[in-house]
C-alpha positions as CSV (number, residue, x, y, z in Angstrom):
1,M,-0.4,0.3,-0.1
2,E,1.3,3.4,-1.1
3,S,1.5,5.8,1.7
4,I,-0.4,9.6,0.9
5,A,3.1,11.2,0.1
6,Q,3.3,8.7,-2.5
7,S,0.7,9.1,-4.1
8,A,0.9,12.9,-3.7
9,A,4.0,12.2,-5.8
10,V,1.5,10.4,-8.8
11,E,-0.8,13.0,-9.1
12,E,2.2,15.8,-8.8
13,E,3.7,14.3,-12.2
14,V,0.5,13.5,-13.4
15,D,-0.6,17.3,-13.3
16,P,1.1,19.4,-14.8
17,A,2.2,22.8,-13.1
18,P,-0.7,24.0,-11.5
19,C,-0.6,27.2,-13.0
20,S,1.9,27.6,-15.5
21,P,1.1,30.6,-18.9
22,A,-1.1,30.1,-21.1
23,P,0.4,29.6,-25.3
24,D,-1.5,32.7,-25.4
25,F,-1.1,35.1,-22.4
26,Q,3.4,35.0,-22.7
27,G,4.8,36.1,-20.5
28,L,2.3,35.4,-17.5
29,A,3.1,33.6,-14.6
30,F,-1.0,33.2,-14.5
31,D,-3.0,31.2,-16.4
32,V,-6.9,31.1,-14.4
33,F,-8.0,28.7,-17.0
34,A,-5.1,26.5,-14.7
35,R,-7.7,24.4,-12.0
36,N,-5.6,24.8,-9.5
37,C,-4.4,28.3,-10.1
38,P,-5.0,31.4,-7.3
39,S,-5.7,33.4,-9.4
40,R,-8.7,31.3,-10.6
41,G,-10.1,32.0,-7.1
42,T,-9.8,35.9,-7.2
43,L,-11.8,35.6,-10.6
44,E,-14.7,34.5,-8.6
45,H,-14.4,36.8,-5.6
46,V,-14.4,39.8,-8.1
47,T,-16.9,38.3,-10.9
48,G,-19.4,36.4,-7.8
49,R,-22.1,38.8,-7.7
50,W,-21.9,39.8,-4.9
51,G,-18.0,40.5,-5.5
52,S,-18.2,42.2,-8.7
53,L,-21.9,44.2,-7.2
54,T,-19.6,45.1,-3.7
55,L,-16.6,46.4,-5.5
56,G,-18.9,48.3,-7.7
57,A,-20.5,50.2,-4.5
58,L,-17.1,50.6,-2.9
59,Y,-16.1,52.8,-6.2
60,E,-17.5,54.8,-4.8
61,G,-16.7,56.4,-2.0
62,T,-16.1,54.4,1.2
63,F,-18.7,52.7,3.5
64,R,-19.7,51.5,6.4
65,F,-21.0,47.8,6.6
66,N,-24.5,49.0,6.9
67,E,-24.6,51.7,4.7
68,L,-22.8,49.1,2.0
69,R,-25.6,46.5,2.7
70,R,-27.9,49.0,1.6
71,R,-26.3,49.9,-1.4
72,V,-25.8,46.2,-3.1
73,D,-29.5,45.3,-2.0
74,G,-30.6,42.5,-1.7
75,V,-27.5,40.9,0.4
76,S,-27.7,39.2,3.2
77,E,-25.1,40.1,6.1
78,K,-23.6,36.7,5.8
79,M,-23.0,36.7,2.3
80,L,-21.2,40.7,2.5
81,S,-19.6,39.8,5.7
82,Q,-18.1,36.9,3.1
83,T,-17.4,39.0,0.1
84,L,-15.8,41.8,2.0
85,H,-13.3,38.9,3.9
86,A,-12.7,37.4,0.6
87,L,-12.1,40.5,-1.0
88,E,-9.7,41.5,1.3
89,R,-7.7,39.1,1.9
90,D,-7.1,39.6,-2.3
91,G,-6.1,42.9,-1.7
92,L,-9.0,44.7,-3.1
93,V,-11.0,46.4,-0.2
94,R,-9.3,47.6,3.0
95,R,-11.2,47.4,6.4
96,D,-10.4,50.4,8.4
97,A,-11.4,49.4,12.0
98,Q,-11.8,52.7,14.4
99,P,-11.0,52.4,18.3
100,V,-14.1,53.9,19.6
101,N,-17.0,53.7,21.8
102,P,-19.2,52.1,20.0
103,P,-17.0,49.6,17.3
104,R,-17.0,51.9,13.5
105,V,-15.3,50.5,10.8
106,D,-15.1,51.8,7.1
107,Y,-14.2,49.9,4.2
108,T,-12.7,51.3,0.7
109,L,-11.3,50.2,-2.0
110,T,-7.2,49.5,-1.5
111,A,-5.8,50.7,-5.4
112,A,-5.7,47.2,-6.8
113,G,-9.4,47.8,-6.0
114,R,-10.1,50.7,-7.4
115,E,-8.5,49.6,-11.1
116,V,-10.4,46.1,-11.0
117,A,-14.0,48.3,-10.1
118,E,-13.0,50.3,-13.2
119,R,-12.8,47.7,-15.1
120,L,-16.1,46.3,-13.8
121,L,-18.3,49.7,-13.6
122,A,-17.7,49.6,-17.2
123,L,-18.7,46.0,-18.5
124,I,-22.2,47.2,-15.9
125,S,-22.4,50.4,-18.4
126,Y,-22.4,48.4,-21.1
127,I,-24.5,44.9,-19.7
128,E,-27.0,48.3,-18.3
129,G,-26.8,50.4,-22.0
130,S,-27.6,47.0,-24.0
131,M,-31.1,45.4,-22.2
132,G,-33.0,46.9,-24.3
133,S,-31.5,43.9,-27.3
134,V,-31.2,42.1,-24.1
135,L,-34.2,42.1,-23.7
136,A,-35.5,41.6,-27.0
137,A,-33.5,37.9,-27.4
138,R,-34.6,36.7,-24.2
139,E,-38.1,37.0,-25.7
140,E,-37.4,36.1,-29.0
141,Y,-36.0,32.8,-27.6
142,D,-38.5,32.1,-25.3
143,A,-41.5,32.4,-28.3
144,R,-39.2,29.4,-29.5
145,T,-38.1,27.4,-26.9
146,P,-41.1,25.2,-26.3
147,R,-41.7,24.8,-22.0
148,P,-41.8,22.0,-19.7
């Protein structure tokens, strides 16, 4: 019977480097398309429903937790908390806890977070501006697709 270390070594030999650069993106150290690349997790944090909305809201300025929760309509306390922790861990959001009574915590974007948010806001703006054609496409699709 082989040990766990031996089986892990066999897996490493079979599995290519977890983050080898994609051939089309020469010079990049990370490849989001590689299953084990840490960039994939960051992409999920940024592009998930709550991550993108949180980053977009924080682009408007500094928010306290409940202000941010009101701005990102529909997010639960738990999901916003998890989202903020993930974005803070990725270096996109800064959490500033003030030593006052009652406690005050402010959230703001880091420089990297602002850059990501700018790109997300361009996508959000495009989507909002294209909703007429999107809704027309949905209607067309629904008209030709039988419902169960």
